[in-house]
Structures are given as C-alpha cells and as structure tokens.
Chimera marker file (.cmm) of the C-alpha trace (Angstrom):
<marker_set name="trace">
<marker id="1" x="7.869" y="8.453" z="-18.060" r="1" g="1" b="0" radius="0.5"/>
<marker id="2" x="4.784" y="8.510" z="-20.260" r="1" g="1" b="0" radius="0.5"/>
<marker id="3" x="2.244" y="6.019" z="-18.884" r="1" g="1" b="0" radius="0.5"/>
<marker id="4" x="1.247" y="5.025" z="-22.408" r="1" g="1" b="0" radius="0.5"/>
<marker id="5" x="4.784" y="3.764" z="-23.018" r="1" g="1" b="0" radius="0.5"/>
<marker id="6" x="4.913" y="1.464" z="-19.972" r="1" g="1" b="0" radius="0.5"/>
<marker id="7" x="5.110" y="-2.192" z="-20.918" r="1" g="1" b="0" radius="0.5"/>
<marker id="8" x="3.169" y="-4.868" z="-19.060" r="1" g="1" b="0" radius="0.5"/>
<marker id="9" x="6.202" y="-5.964" z="-17.024" r="1" g="1" b="0" radius="0.5"/>
<marker id="10" x="6.831" y="-2.428" z="-15.766" r="1" g="1" b="0" radius="0.5"/>
<marker id="11" x="3.116" y="-1.973" z="-15.040" r="1" g="1" b="0" radius="0.5"/>
<marker id="12" x="3.081" y="-5.221" z="-13.022" r="1" g="1" b="0" radius="0.5"/>
<marker id="13" x="6.169" y="-4.124" z="-11.074" r="1" g="1" b="0" radius="0.5"/>
<marker id="14" x="4.531" y="-0.797" z="-10.235" r="1" g="1" b="0" radius="0.5"/>
<marker id="15" x="1.304" y="-2.522" z="-9.204" r="1" g="1" b="0" radius="0.5"/>
<marker id="16" x="3.159" y="-4.916" z="-6.903" r="1" g="1" b="0" radius="0.5"/>
<marker id="17" x="5.169" y="-2.021" z="-5.433" r="1" g="1" b="0" radius="0.5"/>
<marker id="18" x="1.900" y="-0.187" z="-4.735" r="1" g="1" b="0" radius="0.5"/>
<marker id="19" x="0.556" y="-3.154" z="-2.753" r="1" g="1" b="0" radius="0.5"/>
<marker id="20" x="3.804" y="-3.475" z="-0.810" r="1" g="1" b="0" radius="0.5"/>
<marker id="21" x="3.801" y="0.177" z="0.192" r="1" g="1" b="0" radius="0.5"/>
<marker id="22" x="0.062" y="0.295" z="0.876" r="1" g="1" b="0" radius="0.5"/>
<marker id="23" x="0.354" y="-1.828" z="4.008" r="1" g="1" b="0" radius="0.5"/>
<marker id="24" x="3.963" y="-2.435" z="5.077" r="1" g="1" b="0" radius="0.5"/>
<marker id="25" x="3.291" y="-5.590" z="7.075" r="1" g="1" b="0" radius="0.5"/>
<marker id="26" x="0.516" y="-7.001" z="4.899" r="1" g="1" b="0" radius="0.5"/>
<marker id="27" x="1.393" y="-5.755" z="1.446" r="1" g="1" b="0" radius="0.5"/>
<marker id="28" x="3.089" y="-9.016" z="0.523" r="1" g="1" b="0" radius="0.5"/>
<marker id="29" x="-0.098" y="-10.962" z="1.310" r="1" g="1" b="0" radius="0.5"/>
<marker id="30" x="-2.236" y="-8.540" z="-0.698" r="1" g="1" b="0" radius="0.5"/>
<marker id="31" x="0.138" y="-8.744" z="-3.652" r="1" g="1" b="0" radius="0.5"/>
<marker id="32" x="0.141" y="-12.527" z="-3.502" r="1" g="1" b="0" radius="0.5"/>
<marker id="33" x="-3.453" y="-13.408" z="-2.655" r="1" g="1" b="0" radius="0.5"/>
<marker id="34" x="-5.436" y="-10.616" z="-4.296" r="1" g="1" b="0" radius="0.5"/>
<marker id="35" x="-3.225" y="-9.742" z="-7.238" r="1" g="1" b="0" radius="0.5"/>
<marker id="36" x="-1.598" y="-13.108" z="-7.962" r="1" g="1" b="0" radius="0.5"/>
<marker id="37" x="2.054" y="-12.039" z="-7.575" r="1" g="1" b="0" radius="0.5"/>
<marker id="38" x="4.561" y="-14.676" z="-6.534" r="1" g="1" b="0" radius="0.5"/>
<marker id="39" x="6.034" y="-14.205" z="-3.057" r="1" g="1" b="0" radius="0.5"/>
<marker id="40" x="9.708" y="-13.198" z="-2.978" r="1" g="1" b="0" radius="0.5"/>
<marker id="41" x="12.519" y="-15.088" z="-1.319" r="1" g="1" b="0" radius="0.5"/>
<marker id="42" x="13.283" y="-14.478" z="2.359" r="1" g="1" b="0" radius="0.5"/>
<marker id="43" x="16.040" y="-11.907" z="1.706" r="1" g="1" b="0" radius="0.5"/>
<marker id="44" x="13.899" y="-9.961" z="-0.768" r="1" g="1" b="0" radius="0.5"/>
<marker id="45" x="10.944" y="-10.085" z="1.607" r="1" g="1" b="0" radius="0.5"/>
<marker id="46" x="13.033" y="-8.526" z="4.381" r="1" g="1" b="0" radius="0.5"/>
<marker id="47" x="14.439" y="-5.838" z="2.092" r="1" g="1" b="0" radius="0.5"/>
<marker id="48" x="11.012" y="-4.915" z="0.687" r="1" g="1" b="0" radius="0.5"/>
<marker id="49" x="9.456" y="-4.796" z="4.155" r="1" g="1" b="0" radius="0.5"/>
<marker id="50" x="12.318" y="-2.626" z="5.408" r="1" g="1" b="0" radius="0.5"/>
<marker id="51" x="11.885" y="-0.236" z="2.440" r="1" g="1" b="0" radius="0.5"/>
<marker id="52" x="8.139" y="0.026" z="3.015" r="1" g="1" b="0" radius="0.5"/>
<marker id="53" x="8.533" y="0.608" z="6.752" r="1" g="1" b="0" radius="0.5"/>
<marker id="54" x="11.169" y="3.249" z="6.044" r="1" g="1" b="0" radius="0.5"/>
<marker id="55" x="8.777" y="5.076" z="3.723" r="1" g="1" b="0" radius="0.5"/>
<marker id="56" x="5.979" y="4.983" z="6.319" r="1" g="1" b="0" radius="0.5"/>
<marker id="57" x="8.325" y="6.234" z="9.071" r="1" g="1" b="0" radius="0.5"/>
<marker id="58" x="9.458" y="9.123" z="6.868" r="1" g="1" b="0" radius="0.5"/>
<marker id="59" x="5.823" y="10.016" z="6.218" r="1" g="1" b="0" radius="0.5"/>
<marker id="60" x="5.038" y="9.784" z="9.924" r="1" g="1" b="0" radius="0.5"/>
<marker id="61" x="7.932" y="12.062" z="10.922" r="1" g="1" b="0" radius="0.5"/>
<marker id="62" x="6.958" y="14.545" z="8.210" r="1" g="1" b="0" radius="0.5"/>
<marker id="63" x="3.408" y="14.773" z="9.606" r="1" g="1" b="0" radius="0.5"/>
<marker id="64" x="1.783" y="13.085" z="6.619" r="1" g="1" b="0" radius="0.5"/>
<marker id="65" x="0.530" y="10.113" z="8.645" r="1" g="1" b="0" radius="0.5"/>
<marker id="66" x="-2.247" y="12.144" z="10.294" r="1" g="1" b="0" radius="0.5"/>
<marker id="67" x="-3.401" y="13.368" z="6.891" r="1" g="1" b="0" radius="0.5"/>
<marker id="68" x="-3.468" y="9.798" z="5.589" r="1" g="1" b="0" radius="0.5"/>
<marker id="69" x="-5.582" y="8.707" z="8.552" r="1" g="1" b="0" radius="0.5"/>
<marker id="70" x="-8.010" y="11.571" z="7.974" r="1" g="1" b="0" radius="0.5"/>
<marker id="71" x="-8.175" y="10.889" z="4.244" r="1" g="1" b="0" radius="0.5"/>
<marker id="72" x="-8.774" y="7.187" z="4.804" r="1" g="1" b="0" radius="0.5"/>
<marker id="73" x="-11.646" y="8.060" z="7.129" r="1" g="1" b="0" radius="0.5"/>
<marker id="74" x="-13.270" y="10.286" z="4.526" r="1" g="1" b="0" radius="0.5"/>
<marker id="75" x="-12.756" y="7.633" z="1.854" r="1" g="1" b="0" radius="0.5"/>
<marker id="76" x="-14.520" y="5.041" z="4.005" r="1" g="1" b="0" radius="0.5"/>
<marker id="77" x="-17.409" y="7.472" z="4.404" r="1" g="1" b="0" radius="0.5"/>
<marker id="78" x="-17.629" y="7.728" z="0.648" r="1" g="1" b="0" radius="0.5"/>
<marker id="79" x="-17.330" y="3.990" z="0.032" r="1" g="1" b="0" radius="0.5"/>
<marker id="80" x="-19.337" y="2.791" z="3.054" r="1" g="1" b="0" radius="0.5"/>
<marker id="81" x="-22.382" y="5.011" z="2.891" r="1" g="1" b="0" radius="0.5"/>
<marker id="82" x="-24.233" y="2.883" z="5.445" r="1" g="1" b="0" radius="0.5"/>
<marker id="83" x="-21.549" y="3.967" z="7.968" r="1" g="1" b="0" radius="0.5"/>
<marker id="84" x="-20.783" y="0.482" z="9.262" r="1" g="1" b="0" radius="0.5"/>
<marker id="85" x="-17.253" y="1.435" z="10.394" r="1" g="1" b="0" radius="0.5"/>
<marker id="86" x="-16.491" y="3.881" z="13.173" r="1" g="1" b="0" radius="0.5"/>
<marker id="87" x="-13.527" y="6.245" z="12.974" r="1" g="1" b="0" radius="0.5"/>
<marker id="88" x="-11.593" y="4.004" z="15.393" r="1" g="1" b="0" radius="0.5"/>
<marker id="89" x="-11.973" y="1.003" z="13.051" r="1" g="1" b="0" radius="0.5"/>
<marker id="90" x="-10.344" y="2.723" z="10.089" r="1" g="1" b="0" radius="0.5"/>
<link id1="1" id2="2" r="1" g="1" b="0" radius="0.2"/>
<link id1="2" id2="3" r="1" g="1" b="0" radius="0.2"/>
<link id1="3" id2="4" r="1" g="1" b="0" radius="0.2"/>
<link id1="4" id2="5" r="1" g="1" b="0" radius="0.2"/>
<link id1="5" id2="6" r="1" g="1" b="0" radius="0.2"/>
<link id1="6" id2="7" r="1" g="1" b="0" radius="0.2"/>
<link id1="7" id2="8" r="1" g="1" b="0" radius="0.2"/>
<link id1="8" id2="9" r="1" g="1" b="0" radius="0.2"/>
<link id1="9" id2="10" r="1" g="1" b="0" radius="0.2"/>
<link id1="10" id2="11" r="1" g="1" b="0" radius="0.2"/>
<link id1="11" id2="12" r="1" g="1" b="0" radius="0.2"/>
<link id1="12" id2="13" r="1" g="1" b="0" radius="0.2"/>
<link id1="13" id2="14" r="1" g="1" b="0" radius="0.2"/>
<link id1="14" id2="15" r="1" g="1" b="0" radius="0.2"/>
<link id1="15" id2="16" r="1" g="1" b="0" radius="0.2"/>
<link id1="16" id2="17" r="1" g="1" b="0" radius="0.2"/>
<link id1="17" id2="18" r="1" g="1" b="0" radius="0.2"/>
<link id1="18" id2="19" r="1" g="1" b="0" radius="0.2"/>
<link id1="19" id2="20" r="1" g="1" b="0" radius="0.2"/>
<link id1="20" id2="21" r="1" g="1" b="0" radius="0.2"/>
<link id1="21" id2="22" r="1" g="1" b="0" radius="0.2"/>
<link id1="22" id2="23" r="1" g="1" b="0" radius="0.2"/>
<link id1="23" id2="24" r="1" g="1" b="0" radius="0.2"/>
<link id1="24" id2="25" r="1" g="1" b="0" radius="0.2"/>
<link id1="25" id2="26" r="1" g="1" b="0" radius="0.2"/>
<link id1="26" id2="27" r="1" g="1" b="0" radius="0.2"/>
<link id1="27" id2="28" r="1" g="1" b="0" radius="0.2"/>
<link id1="28" id2="29" r="1" g="1" b="0" radius="0.2"/>
<link id1="29" id2="30" r="1" g="1" b="0" radius="0.2"/>
<link id1="30" id2="31" r="1" g="1" b="0" radius="0.2"/>
<link id1="31" id2="32" r="1" g="1" b="0" radius="0.2"/>
<link id1="32" id2="33" r="1" g="1" b="0" radius="0.2"/>
<link id1="33" id2="34" r="1" g="1" b="0" radius="0.2"/>
<link id1="34" id2="35" r="1" g="1" b="0" radius="0.2"/>
<link id1="35" id2="36" r="1" g="1" b="0" radius="0.2"/>
<link id1="36" id2="37" r="1" g="1" b="0" radius="0.2"/>
<link id1="37" id2="38" r="1" g="1" b="0" radius="0.2"/>
<link id1="38" id2="39" r="1" g="1" b="0" radius="0.2"/>
<link id1="39" id2="40" r="1" g="1" b="0" radius="0.2"/>
<link id1="40" id2="41" r="1" g="1" b="0" radius="0.2"/>
<link id1="41" id2="42" r="1" g="1" b="0" radius="0.2"/>
<link id1="42" id2="43" r="1" g="1" b="0" radius="0.2"/>
<link id1="43" id2="44" r="1" g="1" b="0" radius="0.2"/>
<link id1="44" id2="45" r="1" g="1" b="0" radius="0.2"/>
<link id1="45" id2="46" r="1" g="1" b="0" radius="0.2"/>
<link id1="46" id2="47" r="1" g="1" b="0" radius="0.2"/>
<link id1="47" id2="48" r="1" g="1" b="0" radius="0.2"/>
<link id1="48" id2="49" r="1" g="1" b="0" radius="0.2"/>
<link id1="49" id2="50" r="1" g="1" b="0" radius="0.2"/>
<link id1="50" id2="51" r="1" g="1" b="0" radius="0.2"/>
<link id1="51" id2="52" r="1" g="1" b="0" radius="0.2"/>
<link id1="52" id2="53" r="1" g="1" b="0" radius="0.2"/>
<link id1="53" id2="54" r="1" g="1" b="0" radius="0.2"/>
<link id1="54" id2="55" r="1" g="1" b="0" radius="0.2"/>
<link id1="55" id2="56" r="1" g="1" b="0" radius="0.2"/>
<link id1="56" id2="57" r="1" g="1" b="0" radius="0.2"/>
<link id1="57" id2="58" r="1" g="1" b="0" radius="0.2"/>
<link id1="58" id2="59" r="1" g="1" b="0" radius="0.2"/>
<link id1="59" id2="60" r="1" g="1" b="0" radius="0.2"/>
<link id1="60" id2="61" r="1" g="1" b="0" radius="0.2"/>
<link id1="61" id2="62" r="1" g="1" b="0" radius="0.2"/>
<link id1="62" id2="63" r="1" g="1" b="0" radius="0.2"/>
<link id1="63" id2="64" r="1" g="1" b="0" radius="0.2"/>
<link id1="64" id2="65" r="1" g="1" b="0" radius="0.2"/>
<link id1="65" id2="66" r="1" g="1" b="0" radius="0.2"/>
<link id1="66" id2="67" r="1" g="1" b="0" radius="0.2"/>
<link id1="67" id2="68" r="1" g="1" b="0" radius="0.2"/>
<link id1="68" id2="69" r="1" g="1" b="0" radius="0.2"/>
<link id1="69" id2="70" r="1" g="1" b="0" radius="0.2"/>
<link id1="70" id2="71" r="1" g="1" b="0" radius="0.2"/>
<link id1="71" id2="72" r="1" g="1" b="0" radius="0.2"/>
<link id1="72" id2="73" r="1" g="1" b="0" radius="0.2"/>
<link id1="73" id2="74" r="1" g="1" b="0" radius="0.2"/>
<link id1="74" id2="75" r="1" g="1" b="0" radius="0.2"/>
<link id1="75" id2="76" r="1" g="1" b="0" radius="0.2"/>
<link id1="76" id2="77" r="1" g="1" b="0" radius="0.2"/>
<link id1="77" id2="78" r="1" g="1" b="0" radius="0.2"/>
<link id1="78" id2="79" r="1" g="1" b="0" radius="0.2"/>
<link id1="79" id2="80" r="1" g="1" b="0" radius="0.2"/>
<link id1="80" id2="81" r="1" g="1" b="0" radius="0.2"/>
<link id1="81" id2="82" r="1" g="1" b="0" radius="0.2"/>
<link id1="82" id2="83" r="1" g="1" b="0" radius="0.2"/>
<link id1="83" id2="84" r="1" g="1" b="0" radius="0.2"/>
<link id1="84" id2="85" r="1" g="1" b="0" radius="0.2"/>
<link id1="85" id2="86" r="1" g="1" b="0" radius="0.2"/>
<link id1="86" id2="87" r="1" g="1" b="0" radius="0.2"/>
<link id1="87" id2="88" r="1" g="1" b="0" radius="0.2"/>
<link id1="88" id2="89" r="1" g="1" b="0" radius="0.2"/>
<link id1="89" id2="90" r="1" g="1" b="0" radius="0.2"/>
</marker_set>
C-alpha cells in the first residue's frame, strides 16, 4: 500500500502495532503512556500480547534475535556517544 494514501486512522493503528511488537511485555505501556493510545480490554490485551510474543519467538527460533541484540547495541553506541551503557545493559 502506498504510504501517501494511508489515512490517519490506519497510520495510528500501525504506530500502535509498532509499539506493541517493539517490547512484547511493555508495548502496551509504551503505547498508552508515551503515545497516548487507550489501553485495550482484557481479552484484547491477552490476544495482542500473545501475538507479539509469538512474533518474537519466531524471530528467536529463526536466529534473528541475536542480530537484533547486536543491532540494538550498535544503535546505543550511535545514540549514546558518551558510552553510559555497557553491552550487558542493552
């Protein structure tokens, strides 16, 4: 789908989905507190958490998790040039 043709509702849904999948167990809090999205009902919360965890497990079994860890380390080096975080803290 052409990104120029996405309406604001679709863009908001994609943004919220990004937060949910970013951190499976904390994505709901990020979406709510940092982005202003309303929290879902209990059943939706469980389903969304299950979907996010499933995605992360698939990535882990495919070997992508190690690459994500490495990439996050390099990104922190770029963003935190004073090197306040060690590799273990990432």
